[in-house]
C-alpha positions in Angstrom: -90.4 -22.1 -64.2 -88.1 -24.1 -62.1 -85.0 -21.8 -63.3 -86.9 -18.7 -62.3 -87.7 -19.8 -58.9 -83.9 -20.7 -58.5 -82.8 -17.2 -59.7 -85.2 -15.7 -57.5 -84.0 -17.9 -54.8 -80.3 -17.0 -55.2 -81.3 -13.2 -55.5 -82.9 -13.2 -52.5 -80.1 -14.9 -50.6 -77.7 -12.5 -52.3 -80.0 -9.7 -50.9 -80.5 -11.4 -47.5 -76.7 -11.7 -47.1 -76.1 -8.3 -48.2 -78.7 -6.8 -45.6 -77.0 -9.2 -42.9 -73.6 -7.7 -43.6 -74.7 -4.0 -43.7 -76.6 -4.7 -40.6 -73.5 -6.1 -38.8 -71.4 -3.5 -40.3 -73.9 -0.8 -38.6 -74.0 -2.7 -35.3 -71.8 -0.8 -32.7 -68.2 -2.2 -32.2 -68.8 -4.9 -35.2 -65.2 -5.8 -36.3 -63.7 -3.0 -34.5 -60.0 -3.8 -34.1 -59.0 -3.2 -30.4 -55.7 -1.3 -29.8 -54.3 -1.1 -26.4 -53.0 2.2 -25.2 -51.5 3.1 -21.8 -51.3 6.8 -21.1 -49.0 7.9 -18.4 -47.8 11.0 -16.3 -46.4 11.3 -12.8 -49.0 14.1 -12.0 -52.6 13.4 -10.4 -55.6 13.8 -12.3 -56.7 16.9 -10.6 -53.7 18.5 -12.5 -55.3 20.9 -15.6 -53.7 19.1 -18.3 -54.3 15.5 -17.1 -58.1 16.7 -16.2 -58.4 18.0 -19.9 -56.5 14.9 -21.4 -59.3 12.6 -19.6 -62.2 14.7 -20.3 -61.2 16.2 -23.7 -58.2 14.2 -25.7 -59.5 10.6 -24.8 -63.3 11.3 -25.5 -62.5 13.4 -28.9 -59.9 10.6 -30.1 -62.8 7.8 -29.4 -65.3 9.7 -31.2 -63.3 10.5 -34.4 -62.4 6.7 -34.5 -66.0 5.7 -34.2 -67.0 7.5 -37.5 -65.6 4.6 -39.6 -65.6 1.9 -37.0 -62.8 0.6 -37.8 -60.5 0.7 -34.4 -61.1 1.2 -30.5 -58.6 2.0 -28.2 -58.6 0.6 -25.0 -57.1 3.0 -22.7 -55.4 2.1 -19.9 -54.8 5.5 -17.8 -52.2 5.5 -15.5 -51.7 8.8 -13.6 -50.1 9.9 -10.4 -47.3 8.0 -10.1 -48.7 4.6 -11.2 -46.2 4.0 -13.5 -43.8 6.8 -13.5 -43.2 10.1 -11.4 -43.3 13.5 -12.8 -39.6 13.5 -13.4 -39.6 10.1 -15.1 -42.2 10.3 -18.1 -39.7 11.2 -20.8 -37.7 8.0 -19.8 -40.8 6.1 -19.3 -42.1 6.6 -22.7 -38.6 5.9 -24.0 -38.3 2.6 -22.5 -42.2 1.8 -23.5 -43.5 1.7 -20.2 -46.3 4.0 -21.7 -47.6 4.3 -25.3 -48.6 8.0 -24.8 -48.0 10.7 -22.2 -47.4 14.2 -21.4 -43.9 15.2 -20.7 -43.1 18.1 -18.6 -40.3 19.7 -20.4 -39.4 22.5 -18.1 -38.1 19.8 -15.6 -35.6 18.3 -18.0 -32.9 20.8 -18.2 -30.3 20.2 -20.8 -32.3 17.4 -22.1 -35.4 19.7 -23.5 -33.5 22.8 -23.7 -34.1 23.1 -27.4 -38.1 23.8 -26.7 -37.1 26.2 -24.0 -37.5 29.5 -25.7 -40.7 30.8 -24.2 -38.7 30.2 -20.6 -35.7 32.1 -21.9 -38.1 35.3 -22.6 -39.8 36.0 -19.8 -41.7 39.5 -19.5 -42.9 38.9 -23.1 -46.5 37.4 -23.4 -49.5 36.1 -20.9 -51.3 34.5 -24.0 -51.0 31.0 -23.6 -52.7 29.9 -26.9 -50.2 32.5 -29.0 -47.1 30.6 -27.0 -48.9 27.0 -27.7 -49.1 27.5 -31.3 -46.0 29.4 -31.8 -44.2 26.6 -30.3 -45.9 24.2 -32.5 -44.9 26.2 -35.6 -40.9 26.1 -34.3 -41.3 22.6 -34.0 -42.9 22.2 -37.9 -40.0 24.7 -39.3 -37.2 23.9 -37.4 -36.2 19.8 -37.3 -33.9 20.1 -33.9 -37.0 20.1 -31.8 -38.6 16.7 -33.2 -35.3 15.0 -33.6 -34.5 15.9 -30.0 -37.6 14.1 -28.8 -36.9 11.4 -31.6 -33.6 10.7 -29.5 -35.6 9.5 -26.9 -37.6 7.0 -28.9 -40.4 9.5 -29.0 -42.8 11.2 -31.6 -43.6 14.8 -31.0 -47.3 15.4 -31.4 -47.7 19.1 -29.9 -46.7 21.4 -27.2 -49.2 22.5 -24.3 -49.3 25.4 -22.0 -51.1 25.2 -18.9 -50.3 28.6 -17.4 -51.5 32.1 -18.2 -48.5 33.7 -16.2 -46.1 32.8 -13.4 -46.6 34.7 -10.3 -44.9 34.6 -6.7 -46.1 32.8 -3.9 -44.7 33.1 -0.5 -45.8 32.1 3.3 -44.4 35.5 4.5 -45.6 39.0 3.1 -43.9 40.3 0.2 -45.0 43.6 -1.4 -41.9 44.5 -3.2 -38.8 42.9 -4.9 -36.7 43.6 -1.9 -38.8 41.6 0.2 -37.9 38.3 -1.3 -34.3 38.8 -0.4 -33.0 35.8 1.2 -36.2 33.7 0.6 -35.9 30.0 -0.5 -38.5 30.1 -3.7 -39.2 26.4 -5.6 -40.0 26.3 -9.3 -39.7 24.3 -12.3 -36.3 24.7 -13.6 -35.4 27.3 -16.4 -37.3 30.2 -14.6 -35.3 29.7 -11.5 -33.0 32.0 -13.7 -35.2 34.9 -13.0 -34.7 35.1 -9.3 -31.1 36.6 -8.6 -32.5 40.1 -9.0 -35.1 40.0 -6.3 -32.4 38.3 -4.1 -34.3 35.1 -3.6 -32.4 31.5 -3.9 -34.1 29.2 -6.7 -34.8 25.6 -5.2 -35.7 23.1 -8.2 -39.2 21.3 -7.3 -42.1 20.0 -8.8 -45.8 21.3 -8.7 -46.4 17.7 -6.7 -43.9 19.1 -3.9 -44.4 22.5 -3.5 -47.1 22.4 -0.8 -45.1 20.0 1.5 -41.9 22.0 0.8 -43.4 25.2 1.9 -45.2 23.6 4.6 -42.1 21.6 6.1 -40.1 24.9 5.9 -37.7 23.5 3.2 -38.7 26.7 1.1 -40.3 30.0 1.7 -42.6 30.2 -1.5 -42.6 29.2 -5.0 -43.1 30.8 -8.5 -46.3 29.5 -9.8 -49.7 30.2 -11.7 -53.2 30.8 -9.9 -54.8 27.9 -11.3 -52.5 25.6 -9.8 -52.3 27.4 -6.6 -56.0 27.0 -6.2 -56.1 23.5 -7.2 -53.7 22.3 -4.6 -54.5 24.8 -2.1 -51.7 26.9 -2.0 -53.3 29.6 0.4 -53.0 27.3 3.1 -49.4 27.3 3.0 -48.4 30.5 0.9 -51.0 33.0 1.7 -49.3 35.9 -0.2 -49.2 36.2 -4.1 -47.4 39.0 -5.8 -48.9 39.6 -9.1 -45.9 40.0 -11.4 -47.3 38.8 -14.6 -43.9 36.8 -15.5 -45.0 35.1 -18.3 -46.6 32.5 -20.0 -44.7 29.7 -21.0 -45.0 25.9 -22.8 -44.0 23.4 -20.4 -45.8 20.4 -21.5 -45.5 18.1 -24.8 -47.8 15.3 -25.8 -45.5 12.6 -27.2 -45.9 8.8 -28.2 -43.4 5.9 -27.9 -41.7 5.5 -31.5 -42.0 1.8 -31.3 -45.7 2.2 -30.7 -46.3 4.7 -33.4 -44.8 2.5 -35.9 -47.2 -0.3 -35.0 -50.5 2.1 -35.3 -52.6 2.0 -38.3 -52.4 5.3 -40.3 -55.9 6.3 -39.6 -55.0 6.0 -35.9 -52.1 8.3 -36.3 -53.6 10.9 -38.0 -56.6 11.0 -35.2 -53.9 11.1 -32.4 -52.1 13.9 -34.4 -54.9 15.8 -35.0 -56.7 15.5 -31.6 -53.2 16.7 -30.1 -53.5 19.7 -31.7 -57.2 20.5 -30.9 -56.1 19.5 -27.1 -53.5 22.1 -27.6 -55.9 24.9 -28.6 -58.4 23.5 -26.0 -56.2 23.3 -23.0 -54.9 26.9 -23.9 -58.1 28.3 -24.0 -59.2 26.6 -20.6 -55.9 27.7 -19.1 -57.0 31.7 -20.2 -60.3 31.3 -19.2 -59.4 30.2 -15.5 -57.1 32.7 -14.7 -59.2 35.2 -13.0 -61.6 32.5 -11.6 -58.3 30.8 -9.9 -57.2 34.2 -8.7 -60.9 34.6 -7.0 -60.5 31.0 -5.5 -57.0 31.6 -4.1 -58.5 34.9 -2.2 -61.4 33.3 -0.9 -59.3 30.5 0.6 -57.5 33.3 2.7 -54.9 34.5 0.1 -53.7 38.1 -0.4 -52.9 39.5 -3.7 -50.2 42.2 -4.0 -49.5 43.8 -7.4 -45.8 44.6 -8.5 -45.4 47.8 -9.5 -44.5 48.8 -13.5 -41.3 50.2 -12.5 -40.6 47.5 -10.2 -41.5 44.8 -13.0 -39.4 46.7 -15.8 -36.2 46.6 -13.3 -36.9 43.1 -12.4 -37.0 42.3 -16.4 -33.9 44.4 -17.6 -31.9 42.8 -14.4 -31.8 39.5 -15.9 -29.0 38.2 -17.7 -29.8 37.9 -21.3 -30.4 34.4 -20.7 -32.4 34.2 -24.4 -29.1 35.2 -26.3 -27.4 32.6 -23.8 -29.8 30.1 -24.5 -29.6 30.8 -28.3 -25.8 30.9 -28.8 -25.5 27.6 -26.8 -27.8 26.0 -29.3 -26.2 27.5 -32.4 -23.0 25.8 -31.2 -24.6 22.3 -31.3 -26.0 23.3 -34.8 -29.3 23.4 -33.7 -30.5 27.1 -34.9 -31.0 28.9 -31.7 -30.4 32.2 -33.0 -33.0 31.7 -35.8 -35.6 30.1 -33.4 -35.2 33.0 -30.9 -35.8 35.5 -33.8 -38.9 33.5 -34.8 -40.3 33.6 -31.6 -39.9 37.4 -30.7 -41.2 38.1 -34.4 -44.4 36.1 -33.7 -44.9 38.1 -30.3 -44.3 41.6 -31.7 -46.6 40.8 -34.6 -49.3 40.1 -32.0 -48.5 43.3 -30.5 -47.9 41.7 -26.9 -46.6 43.8 -24.0 -43.0 42.9 -24.5 -41.1 44.4 -21.5 -37.7 43.2 -23.2 -36.6 42.8 -26.7 -34.4 39.8 -25.7 -33.2 39.1 -29.4 -31.9 42.7 -30.0 -29.6 43.6 -27.6 
């Protein structure tokens, strides 16, 4: 009888212990390992890609990690120059000033030329999702892209497109290409190569600076996309837009500091990678959806829109030197498969039946 009671007590104790462990494991936050991650970019939170990183990327990562309740990221969000300026994100992540960030590749010239194929092929597509997915395919197929980021102590996660199409904005009226003659036009960098046929002079700058540059007369306008023009109130200083549909380009990449990446548990790495791809697609869709809305906002703020004629648009596209082949051959000389990347990109555009104005790889 005593033995039976003893066994009963033991069994009860085991059951009670198991129940307690199960209850504790089910409790929110129990045994979660905290992981500190600092996210950086030099642009402010109102910039579309930052806003969606805050509203989509971070919550989605948190939600997926919460499923198995093992890890929880404690985010330190450092935007708008808290740690780095827009032109310092690549170096900031390289040095470990941030763990994860959004590198604006368009402003890095030769450092990021390996990922510039969309910029080298203007007047090809205005489909941001197609461009973003194709760039990621290139990164998976051609090792040069990920190796370039690795050389800056970073792991490439995914490419982002935040613009449906570049357009021209100016403080004085421009209804035709010749109206830009003598104007100083600001833009990110690679796309300044499009300007010589218009007679305009290119000035390198970043989105953060365009308003002040135009307002103070340093430049006469900029090459930008409608969502950014509406968000940053460009109609106040550049009330004239030329709708030329120059094209959609990839200008952002989400990367992680390589030392941070090595320290992260495999489950966390997987989630960060998978959500970067989801963020890529989400951001591209938001970008496309905002195109027409932003144009309406620009107009309601006092902006006027002119449409470049088809003849002038075609003339412009064919007057630009073949910067695509120049880019590809330059990479070839470095052993980086530029010609193969250009062909792959243009083949994808042709397969998707894009309104290609110029066959950059076939001239």
